[in-house]
C-alpha positions in Angstrom: 68.8 83.8 98.0 71.1 85.7 100.4 72.6 88.9 99.0 76.4 88.9 98.4 78.2 91.4 100.7 80.5 94.1 99.3 82.6 96.5 101.4 82.9 100.1 100.2 85.6 102.2 101.9 85.7 105.9 101.1 85.9 109.1 103.1 83.7 111.2 100.7 80.1 111.0 102.1 78.5 112.4 98.9 80.3 109.7 96.8 79.2 107.0 99.3 75.6 108.2 99.0 75.8 107.9 95.2 77.4 104.5 95.4 74.6 103.3 97.7 72.0 104.7 95.3 73.6 103.0 92.3 73.7 99.6 94.1 70.1 99.9 95.4 68.7 100.9 92.0 70.8 98.9 89.6 72.6 96.1 91.6 70.1 95.2 94.3 71.5 91.6 94.5 74.4 93.0 96.6 74.4 94.1 100.2 76.8 97.0 101.0 78.7 97.7 104.2 80.1 101.2 104.0 83.1 102.5 105.9 84.4 106.1 106.1 88.1 105.0 106.2 90.3 102.0 106.4 90.8 102.1 110.1 87.1 101.9 110.8 86.8 98.9 108.4 89.8 97.1 109.9 88.5 97.6 113.4 85.3 95.8 112.4 87.0 92.7 110.9 87.0 90.8 114.1 83.4 91.6 114.7 82.2 90.5 111.3 81.2 86.9 110.8 80.6 87.1 107.1 83.4 88.1 104.8 82.6 90.3 101.7 82.9 88.9 98.2 84.6 92.1 97.1 86.2 95.3 98.7 86.0 98.6 96.8 88.7 100.8 98.4 89.4 104.5 97.9 93.2 105.2 97.6 93.3 108.7 99.2 91.7 108.9 102.6 92.6 110.5 105.9 93.3 108.5 109.1 94.4 105.4 107.1 94.8 105.6 103.4 93.8 102.9 100.9 97.3 101.5 100.3 98.0 101.1 104.1 94.5 99.5 104.5 95.2 97.2 101.6 98.5 96.0 103.1 96.9 95.3 106.5 94.0 93.4 104.9 96.3 91.2 102.8 98.4 90.4 105.9 95.4 88.4 107.1 95.2 84.9 105.6 91.4 84.8 105.8 91.2 88.0 103.8 94.0 87.4 101.3 91.8 85.7 98.7 89.1 88.5 98.7 89.5 90.7 95.7 90.2 94.3 96.4 89.6 97.0 93.7 91.2 100.3 94.3 89.0 103.3 93.2 90.7 106.7 93.0 90.1 110.1 91.5 93.8 110.4 90.8 96.9 108.5 91.3 100.5 108.5 90.2 102.0 105.6 88.4 104.1 104.9 91.5 101.0 104.8 93.7 99.2 102.4 91.3 102.3 100.2 91.1 102.5 100.2 95.0 98.8 99.1 95.2 99.4 96.2 92.9 102.5 95.2 94.8 100.5 95.3 98.1 97.9 92.9 96.6 95.3 95.0 94.8 93.4 93.1 92.1 92.7 96.2 90.1 93.1 100.0 90.2 90.3 102.0 88.5 89.4 105.7 88.0 86.5 106.9 90.3 83.5 107.5 88.1 82.0 110.9 88.1 78.4 110.4 86.9 75.6 108.0 87.9 75.7 106.3 84.5 79.5 105.8 84.7 79.1 104.5 88.2 76.5 102.0 87.2 78.5 100.8 84.2 81.7 100.5 86.3 80.1 98.7 89.2 78.2 96.3 87.0 81.5 95.4 85.2 83.5 95.1 88.4 80.9 92.9 90.1 80.3 90.8 87.0 84.0 90.1 86.8 85.3 89.9 90.4 82.2 88.4 92.0 80.5 86.3 89.3 83.2 85.4 86.8 86.3 85.3 89.0 84.6 84.6 92.3 84.9 81.5 94.4 84.0 78.2 92.9 80.8 76.6 94.3 80.3 72.9 93.9 
């Protein structure tokens, strides 16, 4: 069975390393494509043949922040139905509201431990990919 693809967009290389570790150890049924910022991810969209089943997007990044990336993603009809979960280490109520208005499916606190990462990503994938994902007939 082919692994389901998830995009992770975050500028923190240490965090990305931990995310990749958690997925490889606890969620091996998913394949990850990792991007250091929104601009790099958006530049690859025309090159990618397979769309991800989920995008995990950091809110605060240099070059192109998460909210701007989200708006650009949701402008594309072929990407509009793909769930985007914003992950942030801190955000104001206004920033969170703006993310929802731009099309975010959820805004969550960035986990700080391996155990918290495992639990969060298992829950997020269970809901957004398995429970709320596309209907297969």
